[in-house]
N, C-alpha and C positions, 0 to 999 in steps of 0.2 A: 503494500500499500505506500501510495505516493503523494496520493491529492484526496485532499475533501472537498467539505461542503459545511460551514454549519449555519445554517438558519434559521432567523430569529422569527417569528406568528406569533401577534398581539389579535385577541379577536373582539370583538364586542361582545360585551358581557349575555347578550341573548342568545349566540349565535355558540359559544363557549364547549356547548356539551357537543355540538354537530362539528366543530374545528377536531373535539379528539376522537370523536369518533371518525374523521375522517382520516383523520392520521395512525387509530388502529387499523385503517381498514389497508390503508398505503402499504401493511409489509408485504402485504400479497405482489405487488405488486413491482417493490423493491427485489422479493427472492426471487422476482422471471428476471430482473436488467442482468442480462450477465456480463458487465463492468465493472457491477456495484456491489467490490467488496464485503463492505459491513455497512451498516442502515439501522439508523436509531431513532424512533421518537420521541421527543418527555413534553412532559410539560413542568412549568416552574412554581405558575400559581395557577389563578381561580382564569383567568383568558391568556396566560403568556404561555405559550409552544415552542416546540422548537424539535429541530433536524441538526444530528450528526452523521455524514454518510460517507465512506472513502472509497477510492477506484487504486486500485493500478497505474492505469494514466489520464493525459489528458483528454485523450477521444473515448474514455468511459468518462469522464465528468460531462465532455460537451453530452453523450449519449444520454444520457440521466437530466442534463438539461432539458433538452426535447423530447422526453419522455413525458408518459402516462401523470408520474405523481406532477408533475411540474404545470403541468395543463392544469391540473384539474387545484391546482395551490393556486394559479394563476385568474381562475372564475372563481374560487372561494375569497376572493380576494375583494368581489367587485360588491359583497353582498352582506361576506359574516365577518372581515378582517377590517379593524378600524384603521389598519395603516399597511402597504405596501411589506408585503414578505422581504424583510432582507437577507439577504443572501451571499455571505462573505466565502469564497473563493479560499482554500487553505493548504497550503503545503505539509507536509506530517515529516514531523523531527524527528518520531520515535513512535515503537507502539508495542501493545503487549495485549497477545490473543491468547488466551488460553485451552 
């Protein structure tokens, strides 16, 4: 794993449960992506969510950004999020996986 994405998602309070459910359901989509090595969704508080995922290379990261999860997040941003998702590309310096 050499590169990743860290995504911060702020839901409108009335849509927080729907955003959480969407992220739970996105795991199945992530499992189908050949270039995605690891994928995590998380909840920081009642309305703040996030995704952290890793890829072997830039090609895998770009494929993910053009995939179904990113498209669903873009759709959700139109009505269910209080702001557009903040998507930060990152370079991995180290990892421990058991």
